[in-house]
PDB file with one MODEL, atoms N, CA, C and O in Angstrom:
MODEL        1
ATOM      1  N   MET A   1       0.821  -1.150   0.038  1.00  0.00           N
ATOM      2  CA  MET A   1       0.030   0.006   0.025  1.00  0.00           C
ATOM      3  C   MET A   1       0.887   1.323   0.053  1.00  0.00           C
ATOM      4  O   MET A   1       1.928   1.426   0.703  1.00  0.00           O
ATOM      5  N   ARG A   2       0.389   2.234  -0.654  1.00  0.00           N
ATOM      6  CA  ARG A   2       1.087   3.503  -0.708  1.00  0.00           C
ATOM      7  C   ARG A   2       0.784   4.226   0.581  1.00  0.00           C
ATOM      8  O   ARG A   2      -0.349   4.228   1.062  1.00  0.00           O
ATOM      9  N   ARG A   3       1.771   4.813   1.112  1.00  0.00           N
ATOM     10  CA  ARG A   3       1.520   5.684   2.305  1.00  0.00           C
ATOM     11  C   ARG A   3       1.977   7.107   1.993  1.00  0.00           C
ATOM     12  O   ARG A   3       2.919   7.337   1.235  1.00  0.00           O
ATOM     13  N   THR A   4       1.289   8.021   2.590  1.00  0.00           N
ATOM     14  CA  THR A   4       1.757   9.436   2.462  1.00  0.00           C
ATOM     15  C   THR A   4       1.697  10.142   3.863  1.00  0.00           C
ATOM     16  O   THR A   4       0.982   9.678   4.751  1.00  0.00           O
ATOM     17  N   ARG A   5       2.380  11.156   4.032  1.00  0.00           N
ATOM     18  CA  ARG A   5       2.461  11.806   5.384  1.00  0.00           C
ATOM     19  C   ARG A   5       1.607  13.008   5.319  1.00  0.00           C
ATOM     20  O   ARG A   5       1.695  13.820   4.398  1.00  0.00           O
ATOM     21  N   ARG A   6       0.801  13.112   6.277  1.00  0.00           N
ATOM     22  CA  ARG A   6      -0.042  14.316   6.446  1.00  0.00           C
ATOM     23  C   ARG A   6      -0.081  14.797   7.863  1.00  0.00           C
ATOM     24  O   ARG A   6      -0.553  14.069   8.736  1.00  0.00           O
ATOM     25  N   ALA A   7       0.398  16.000   8.141  1.00  0.00           N
ATOM     26  CA  ALA A   7       0.434  16.623   9.514  1.00  0.00           C
ATOM     27  C   ALA A   7       1.133  15.712  10.362  1.00  0.00           C
ATOM     28  O   ALA A   7       0.674  15.501  11.484  1.00  0.00           O
ATOM     29  N   GLY A   8       2.230  15.114   9.965  1.00  0.00           N
ATOM     30  CA  GLY A   8       3.142  14.364  10.924  1.00  0.00           C
ATOM     31  C   GLY A   8       2.667  12.934  11.169  1.00  0.00           C
ATOM     32  O   GLY A   8       3.235  12.234  12.008  1.00  0.00           O
ATOM     33  N   ARG A   9       1.658  12.498  10.468  1.00  0.00           N
ATOM     34  CA  ARG A   9       1.251  11.048  10.684  1.00  0.00           C
ATOM     35  C   ARG A   9       1.032  10.351   9.328  1.00  0.00           C
ATOM     36  O   ARG A   9       0.693  10.963   8.315  1.00  0.00           O
ATOM     37  N   ALA A  10       1.240   9.103   9.381  1.00  0.00           N
ATOM     38  CA  ALA A  10       1.128   8.227   8.125  1.00  0.00           C
ATOM     39  C   ALA A  10      -0.396   8.097   7.765  1.00  0.00           C
ATOM     40  O   ALA A  10      -1.222   7.992   8.671  1.00  0.00           O
ATOM     41  N   VAL A  11      -0.732   8.103   6.573  1.00  0.00           N
ATOM     42  CA  VAL A  11      -2.135   8.001   6.141  1.00  0.00           C
ATOM     43  C   VAL A  11      -2.098   6.898   5.048  1.00  0.00           C
ATOM     44  O   VAL A  11      -1.292   6.962   4.120  1.00  0.00           O
ATOM     45  N   GLN A  12      -2.954   5.927   5.177  1.00  0.00           N
ATOM     46  CA  GLN A  12      -3.071   4.807   4.151  1.00  0.00           C
ATOM     47  C   GLN A  12      -3.878   5.404   2.973  1.00  0.00           C
ATOM     48  O   GLN A  12      -4.944   5.989   3.165  1.00  0.00           O
ATOM     49  N   ALA A  13      -3.343   5.238   1.775  1.00  0.00           N
ATOM     50  CA  ALA A  13      -3.944   5.725   0.538  1.00  0.00           C
ATOM     51  C   ALA A  13      -4.841   4.519   0.027  1.00  0.00           C
ATOM     52  O   ALA A  13      -4.348   3.392   0.070  1.00  0.00           O
ATOM     53  N   GLU A  14      -5.988   4.673  -0.400  1.00  0.00           N
ATOM     54  CA  GLU A  14      -6.792   3.701  -0.997  1.00  0.00           C
ATOM     55  C   GLU A  14      -6.291   3.323  -2.363  1.00  0.00           C
ATOM     56  O   GLU A  14      -5.827   4.178  -3.118  1.00  0.00           O
ATOM     57  N   ARG A  15      -6.375   2.079  -2.686  1.00  0.00           N
ATOM     58  CA  ARG A  15      -5.920   1.620  -4.028  1.00  0.00           C
ATOM     59  C   ARG A  15      -7.135   1.414  -4.899  1.00  0.00           C
ATOM     60  O   ARG A  15      -8.148   0.898  -4.425  1.00  0.00           O
ATOM     61  N   ALA A  16      -7.068   1.791  -6.124  1.00  0.00           N
ATOM     62  CA  ALA A  16      -8.084   1.605  -7.144  1.00  0.00           C
ATOM     63  C   ALA A  16      -8.359   0.195  -7.429  1.00  0.00           C
ATOM     64  O   ALA A  16      -7.415  -0.586  -7.549  1.00  0.00           O
ATOM     65  N   PRO A  17      -9.641  -0.221  -7.554  1.00  0.00           N
ATOM     66  CA  PRO A  17      -9.925  -1.603  -7.913  1.00  0.00           C
ATOM     67  C   PRO A  17      -9.170  -2.063  -9.186  1.00  0.00           C
ATOM     68  O   PRO A  17      -8.743  -3.215  -9.266  1.00  0.00           O
ATOM     69  N   VAL A  18      -9.012  -1.188 -10.150  1.00  0.00           N
ATOM     70  CA  VAL A  18      -8.309  -1.585 -11.414  1.00  0.00           C
ATOM     71  C   VAL A  18      -6.893  -1.895 -11.104  1.00  0.00           C
ATOM     72  O   VAL A  18      -6.325  -2.781 -11.742  1.00  0.00           O
ATOM     73  N   ASP A  19      -6.247  -1.198 -10.126  1.00  0.00           N
ATOM     74  CA  ASP A  19      -4.925  -1.469  -9.744  1.00  0.00           C
ATOM     75  C   ASP A  19      -4.858  -2.869  -8.977  1.00  0.00           C
ATOM     76  O   ASP A  19      -3.943  -3.660  -9.208  1.00  0.00           O
ATOM     77  N   LEU A  20      -5.786  -3.114  -8.130  1.00  0.00           N
ATOM     78  CA  LEU A  20      -5.807  -4.429  -7.495  1.00  0.00           C
ATOM     79  C   LEU A  20      -6.021  -5.603  -8.451  1.00  0.00           C
ATOM     80  O   LEU A  20      -5.398  -6.654  -8.304  1.00  0.00           O
ATOM     81  N   ALA A  21      -6.855  -5.423  -9.373  1.00  0.00           N
ATOM     82  CA  ALA A  21      -7.182  -6.484 -10.428  1.00  0.00           C
ATOM     83  C   ALA A  21      -5.917  -6.718 -11.287  1.00  0.00           C
ATOM     84  O   ALA A  21      -5.564  -7.856 -11.597  1.00  0.00           O
ATOM     85  N   ALA A  22      -5.252  -5.616 -11.657  1.00  0.00           N
ATOM     86  CA  ALA A  22      -4.015  -5.798 -12.497  1.00  0.00           C
ATOM     87  C   ALA A  22      -2.937  -6.449 -11.640  1.00  0.00           C
ATOM     88  O   ALA A  22      -2.174  -7.251 -12.178  1.00  0.00           O
ATOM     89  N   GLU A  23      -2.824  -6.179 -10.421  1.00  0.00           N
ATOM     90  CA  GLU A  23      -1.805  -6.819  -9.652  1.00  0.00           C
ATOM     91  C   GLU A  23      -2.080  -8.335  -9.466  1.00  0.00           C
ATOM     92  O   GLU A  23      -1.168  -9.162  -9.477  1.00  0.00           O
ATOM     93  N   ALA A  24      -3.391  -8.655  -9.293  1.00  0.00           N
ATOM     94  CA  ALA A  24      -3.839 -10.024  -9.102  1.00  0.00           C
ATOM     95  C   ALA A  24      -3.490 -10.869 -10.377  1.00  0.00           C
ATOM     96  O   ALA A  24      -2.968 -11.984 -10.337  1.00  0.00           O
ATOM     97  N   GLU A  25      -3.846 -10.194 -11.508  1.00  0.00           N
ATOM     98  CA  GLU A  25      -3.519 -10.834 -12.885  1.00  0.00           C
ATOM     99  C   GLU A  25      -1.999 -10.983 -13.118  1.00  0.00           C
ATOM    100  O   GLU A  25      -1.579 -11.982 -13.702  1.00  0.00           O
ATOM    101  N   LEU A  26      -1.248 -10.116 -12.722  1.00  0.00           N
ATOM    102  CA  LEU A  26       0.192 -10.167 -12.842  1.00  0.00           C
ATOM    103  C   LEU A  26       0.642 -11.289 -11.945  1.00  0.00           C
ATOM    104  O   LEU A  26       1.461 -12.070 -12.429  1.00  0.00           O
ATOM    105  N   PHE A  27       0.236 -11.487 -10.727  1.00  0.00           N
ATOM    106  CA  PHE A  27       0.548 -12.517  -9.843  1.00  0.00           C
ATOM    107  C   PHE A  27       0.283 -13.822 -10.324  1.00  0.00           C
ATOM    108  O   PHE A  27       1.102 -14.732 -10.194  1.00  0.00           O
ATOM    109  N   ASP A  28      -0.882 -13.971 -10.905  1.00  0.00           N
ATOM    110  CA  ASP A  28      -1.304 -15.250 -11.464  1.00  0.00           C
ATOM    111  C   ASP A  28      -0.513 -15.697 -12.622  1.00  0.00           C
ATOM    112  O   ASP A  28      -0.232 -16.887 -12.762  1.00  0.00           O
ATOM    113  N   ARG A  29      -0.108 -14.709 -13.535  1.00  0.00           N
ATOM    114  CA  ARG A  29       0.657 -14.987 -14.697  1.00  0.00           C
ATOM    115  C   ARG A  29       2.094 -15.378 -14.329  1.00  0.00           C
ATOM    116  O   ARG A  29       2.673 -16.304 -14.897  1.00  0.00           O
ATOM    117  N   VAL A  30       2.637 -14.651 -13.373  1.00  0.00           N
ATOM    118  CA  VAL A  30       4.053 -14.938 -12.826  1.00  0.00           C
ATOM    119  C   VAL A  30       4.020 -16.419 -12.181  1.00  0.00           C
ATOM    120  O   VAL A  30       4.879 -17.256 -12.459  1.00  0.00           O
ATOM    121  N   ALA A  31       3.018 -16.649 -11.351  1.00  0.00           N
ATOM    122  CA  ALA A  31       2.882 -17.957 -10.657  1.00  0.00           C
ATOM    123  C   ALA A  31       2.797 -18.990 -11.695  1.00  0.00           C
ATOM    124  O   ALA A  31       3.492 -19.994 -11.542  1.00  0.00           O
ATOM    125  N   ALA A  32       2.037 -18.888 -12.742  1.00  0.00           N
ATOM    126  CA  ALA A  32       1.951 -19.901 -13.727  1.00  0.00           C
ATOM    127  C   ALA A  32       3.271 -20.136 -14.474  1.00  0.00           C
ATOM    128  O   ALA A  32       3.598 -21.271 -14.820  1.00  0.00           O
ATOM    129  N   GLU A  33       4.009 -19.081 -14.716  1.00  0.00           N
ATOM    130  CA  GLU A  33       5.345 -19.279 -15.420  1.00  0.00           C
ATOM    131  C   GLU A  33       6.352 -19.947 -14.452  1.00  0.00           C
ATOM    132  O   GLU A  33       7.143 -20.795 -14.865  1.00  0.00           O
ATOM    133  N   VAL A  34       6.311 -19.556 -13.169  1.00  0.00           N
ATOM    134  CA  VAL A  34       7.284 -20.111 -12.266  1.00  0.00           C
ATOM    135  C   VAL A  34       6.985 -21.618 -12.139  1.00  0.00           C
ATOM    136  O   VAL A  34       7.924 -22.383 -11.921  1.00  0.00           O
ATOM    137  N   GLU A  35       5.791 -22.063 -12.258  1.00  0.00           N
ATOM    138  CA  GLU A  35       5.466 -23.473 -12.163  1.00  0.00           C
ATOM    139  C   GLU A  35       6.054 -24.293 -13.264  1.00  0.00           C
ATOM    140  O   GLU A  35       6.227 -25.505 -13.137  1.00  0.00           O
ATOM    141  N   ARG A  36       6.393 -23.559 -14.457  1.00  0.00           N
ATOM    142  CA  ARG A  36       7.002 -24.323 -15.563  1.00  0.00           C
ATOM    143  C   ARG A  36       8.479 -24.604 -15.290  1.00  0.00           C
ATOM    144  O   ARG A  36       9.048 -25.464 -15.963  1.00  0.00           O
ATOM    145  N   PHE A  37       9.129 -23.931 -14.346  1.00  0.00           N
ATOM    146  CA  PHE A  37      10.596 -24.132 -14.086  1.00  0.00           C
ATOM    147  C   PHE A  37      10.672 -25.451 -13.381  1.00  0.00           C
ATOM    148  O   PHE A  37       9.725 -25.861 -12.710  1.00  0.00           O
ATOM    149  N   GLU A  38      11.861 -26.164 -13.535  1.00  0.00           N
ATOM    150  CA  GLU A  38      12.152 -27.334 -12.914  1.00  0.00           C
ATOM    151  C   GLU A  38      12.911 -26.866 -11.624  1.00  0.00           C
ATOM    152  O   GLU A  38      13.447 -25.763 -11.515  1.00  0.00           O
ATOM    153  N   ASP A  39      12.890 -27.869 -10.631  1.00  0.00           N
ATOM    154  CA  ASP A  39      13.744 -27.632  -9.458  1.00  0.00           C
ATOM    155  C   ASP A  39      15.220 -27.867  -9.861  1.00  0.00           C
ATOM    156  O   ASP A  39      15.487 -28.740 -10.687  1.00  0.00           O
ATOM    157  N   PRO A  40      16.133 -27.145  -9.324  1.00  0.00           N
ATOM    158  CA  PRO A  40      16.065 -26.255  -8.128  1.00  0.00           C
ATOM    159  C   PRO A  40      15.633 -24.739  -8.481  1.00  0.00           C
ATOM    160  O   PRO A  40      15.426 -23.878  -7.626  1.00  0.00           O
ATOM    161  N   PHE A  41      15.532 -24.559  -9.824  1.00  0.00           N
ATOM    162  CA  PHE A  41      15.204 -23.217 -10.213  1.00  0.00           C
ATOM    163  C   PHE A  41      13.922 -22.594  -9.644  1.00  0.00           C
ATOM    164  O   PHE A  41      13.870 -21.448  -9.199  1.00  0.00           O
ATOM    165  N   ARG A  42      12.850 -23.488  -9.701  1.00  0.00           N
ATOM    166  CA  ARG A  42      11.594 -23.083  -9.173  1.00  0.00           C
ATOM    167  C   ARG A  42      11.672 -22.815  -7.690  1.00  0.00           C
ATOM    168  O   ARG A  42      11.062 -21.862  -7.205  1.00  0.00           O
ATOM    169  N   HIS A  43      12.433 -23.659  -6.933  1.00  0.00           N
ATOM    170  CA  HIS A  43      12.558 -23.438  -5.505  1.00  0.00           C
ATOM    171  C   HIS A  43      13.214 -22.079  -5.263  1.00  0.00           C
ATOM    172  O   HIS A  43      12.758 -21.298  -4.427  1.00  0.00           O
ATOM    173  N   VAL A  44      14.195 -21.830  -5.941  1.00  0.00           N
ATOM    174  CA  VAL A  44      14.925 -20.606  -5.666  1.00  0.00           C
ATOM    175  C   VAL A  44      14.131 -19.307  -6.074  1.00  0.00           C
ATOM    176  O   VAL A  44      14.245 -18.266  -5.426  1.00  0.00           O
ATOM    177  N   LEU A  45      13.324 -19.421  -7.176  1.00  0.00           N
ATOM    178  CA  LEU A  45      12.505 -18.319  -7.554  1.00  0.00           C
ATOM    179  C   LEU A  45      11.462 -18.083  -6.413  1.00  0.00           C
ATOM    180  O   LEU A  45      11.197 -16.952  -6.003  1.00  0.00           O
ATOM    181  N   LEU A  46      10.903 -19.191  -5.940  1.00  0.00           N
ATOM    182  CA  LEU A  46       9.789 -18.966  -4.875  1.00  0.00           C
ATOM    183  C   LEU A  46      10.428 -18.333  -3.697  1.00  0.00           C
ATOM    184  O   LEU A  46       9.821 -17.440  -3.107  1.00  0.00           O
ATOM    185  N   LEU A  47      11.638 -18.730  -3.291  1.00  0.00           N
ATOM    186  CA  LEU A  47      12.277 -18.156  -2.053  1.00  0.00           C
ATOM    187  C   LEU A  47      12.540 -16.681  -2.280  1.00  0.00           C
ATOM    188  O   LEU A  47      12.451 -15.899  -1.334  1.00  0.00           O
ATOM    189  N   ARG A  48      12.855 -16.278  -3.477  1.00  0.00           N
ATOM    190  CA  ARG A  48      13.101 -14.898  -3.879  1.00  0.00           C
ATOM    191  C   ARG A  48      11.837 -14.075  -3.931  1.00  0.00           C
ATOM    192  O   ARG A  48      11.685 -13.077  -3.226  1.00  0.00           O
ATOM    193  N   LEU A  49      10.847 -14.560  -4.865  1.00  0.00           N
ATOM    194  CA  LEU A  49       9.739 -13.792  -5.151  1.00  0.00           C
ATOM    195  C   LEU A  49       8.696 -13.814  -4.017  1.00  0.00           C
ATOM    196  O   LEU A  49       8.139 -12.761  -3.707  1.00  0.00           O
ATOM    197  N   LEU A  50       8.424 -14.900  -3.420  1.00  0.00           N
ATOM    198  CA  LEU A  50       7.349 -15.039  -2.391  1.00  0.00           C
ATOM    199  C   LEU A  50       7.809 -14.617  -1.058  1.00  0.00           C
ATOM    200  O   LEU A  50       7.110 -13.927  -0.317  1.00  0.00           O
ATOM    201  N   HIS A  51       9.040 -15.052  -0.742  1.00  0.00           N
ATOM    202  CA  HIS A  51       9.562 -14.846   0.661  1.00  0.00           C
ATOM    203  C   HIS A  51      10.559 -13.707   0.741  1.00  0.00           C
ATOM    204  O   HIS A  51      10.993 -13.360   1.839  1.00  0.00           O
ATOM    205  N   GLY A  52      10.922 -13.137  -0.332  1.00  0.00           N
ATOM    206  CA  GLY A  52      11.811 -12.026  -0.336  1.00  0.00           C
ATOM    207  C   GLY A  52      13.249 -12.243   0.157  1.00  0.00           C
ATOM    208  O   GLY A  52      13.946 -11.303   0.540  1.00  0.00           O
ATOM    209  N   LEU A  53      13.669 -13.527   0.132  1.00  0.00           N
ATOM    210  CA  LEU A  53      15.007 -13.727   0.616  1.00  0.00           C
ATOM    211  C   LEU A  53      16.015 -13.215  -0.287  1.00  0.00           C
ATOM    212  O   LEU A  53      15.788 -13.186  -1.496  1.00  0.00           O
ATOM    213  N   THR A  54      17.194 -12.778   0.236  1.00  0.00           N
ATOM    214  CA  THR A  54      18.286 -12.241  -0.617  1.00  0.00           C
ATOM    215  C   THR A  54      19.000 -13.480  -1.182  1.00  0.00           C
ATOM    216  O   THR A  54      18.731 -14.605  -0.759  1.00  0.00           O
ATOM    217  N   PRO A  55      19.927 -13.258  -2.159  1.00  0.00           N
ATOM    218  CA  PRO A  55      20.668 -14.380  -2.678  1.00  0.00           C
ATOM    219  C   PRO A  55      21.508 -15.145  -1.577  1.00  0.00           C
ATOM    220  O   PRO A  55      21.615 -16.371  -1.581  1.00  0.00           O
ATOM    221  N   THR A  56      22.034 -14.407  -0.731  1.00  0.00           N
ATOM    222  CA  THR A  56      22.849 -15.047   0.334  1.00  0.00           C
ATOM    223  C   THR A  56      21.910 -15.899   1.224  1.00  0.00           C
ATOM    224  O   THR A  56      22.259 -17.042   1.519  1.00  0.00           O
ATOM    225  N   GLN A  57      20.822 -15.432   1.631  1.00  0.00           N
ATOM    226  CA  GLN A  57      19.848 -16.151   2.451  1.00  0.00           C
ATOM    227  C   GLN A  57      19.369 -17.403   1.711  1.00  0.00           C
ATOM    228  O   GLN A  57      19.215 -18.463   2.316  1.00  0.00           O
ATOM    229  N   ILE A  58      19.136 -17.276   0.409  1.00  0.00           N
ATOM    230  CA  ILE A  58      18.721 -18.456  -0.391  1.00  0.00           C
ATOM    231  C   ILE A  58      19.838 -19.452  -0.357  1.00  0.00           C
ATOM    232  O   ILE A  58      19.574 -20.643  -0.187  1.00  0.00           O
ATOM    233  N   ALA A  59      21.106 -19.025  -0.514  1.00  0.00           N
ATOM    234  CA  ALA A  59      22.228 -19.986  -0.529  1.00  0.00           C
ATOM    235  C   ALA A  59      22.274 -20.716   0.803  1.00  0.00           C
ATOM    236  O   ALA A  59      22.524 -21.921   0.835  1.00  0.00           O
ATOM    237  N   HIS A  60      22.044 -20.031   1.871  1.00  0.00           N
ATOM    238  CA  HIS A  60      22.090 -20.642   3.147  1.00  0.00           C
ATOM    239  C   HIS A  60      20.842 -21.635   3.336  1.00  0.00           C
ATOM    240  O   HIS A  60      20.974 -22.734   3.874  1.00  0.00           O
ATOM    241  N   ALA A  61      19.793 -21.219   2.914  1.00  0.00           N
ATOM    242  CA  ALA A  61      18.519 -22.031   3.025  1.00  0.00           C
ATOM    243  C   ALA A  61      18.630 -23.293   2.202  1.00  0.00           C
ATOM    244  O   ALA A  61      18.133 -24.339   2.620  1.00  0.00           O
ATOM    245  N   THR A  62      19.276 -23.230   1.026  1.00  0.00           N
ATOM    246  CA  THR A  62      19.457 -24.340   0.177  1.00  0.00           C
ATOM    247  C   THR A  62      20.742 -25.139   0.360  1.00  0.00           C
ATOM    248  O   THR A  62      20.939 -26.170  -0.283  1.00  0.00           O
ATOM    249  N   GLY A  63      21.586 -24.670   1.216  1.00  0.00           N
ATOM    250  CA  GLY A  63      22.837 -25.358   1.502  1.00  0.00           C
ATOM    251  C   GLY A  63      23.852 -25.227   0.307  1.00  0.00           C
ATOM    252  O   GLY A  63      24.729 -26.076   0.147  1.00  0.00           O
ATOM    253  N   SER A  64      23.711 -24.139  -0.530  1.00  0.00           N
ATOM    254  CA  SER A  64      24.535 -23.924  -1.646  1.00  0.00           C
ATOM    255  C   SER A  64      25.566 -22.798  -1.257  1.00  0.00           C
ATOM    256  O   SER A  64      25.391 -22.079  -0.272  1.00  0.00           O
ATOM    257  N   ALA A  65      26.576 -22.700  -2.037  1.00  0.00           N
ATOM    258  CA  ALA A  65      27.489 -21.620  -1.885  1.00  0.00           C
ATOM    259  C   ALA A  65      26.898 -20.363  -2.397  1.00  0.00           C
ATOM    260  O   ALA A  65      26.231 -20.419  -3.430  1.00  0.00           O
ATOM    261  N   PRO A  66      27.076 -19.200  -1.767  1.00  0.00           N
ATOM    262  CA  PRO A  66      26.597 -17.921  -2.261  1.00  0.00           C
ATOM    263  C   PRO A  66      27.057 -17.532  -3.600  1.00  0.00           C
ATOM    264  O   PRO A  66      26.696 -16.462  -4.090  1.00  0.00           O
TER     265      PRO A  66
ENDMDL
END
C-alpha cells in the first residue's frame, strides 16, 4: 500500500480496484510461469519472489555456496 504523510502522521492511501485487479492478474501470470521451471530453479524463484530472501539467504537455505 502506498503511504503518505499528512500533518506528521502516516495515512493509508486507498488503491483503485483496477490496480488491485491488475496486480492479481500479474501475480497469477508470474505464478503460472514459475510453475513451468524445474527444481532447483523453481525453489529458488519462490524463495526470492514469495519470501523476499536475498541471494545469500537463499544460498544458506538451500545449502549452496553464495
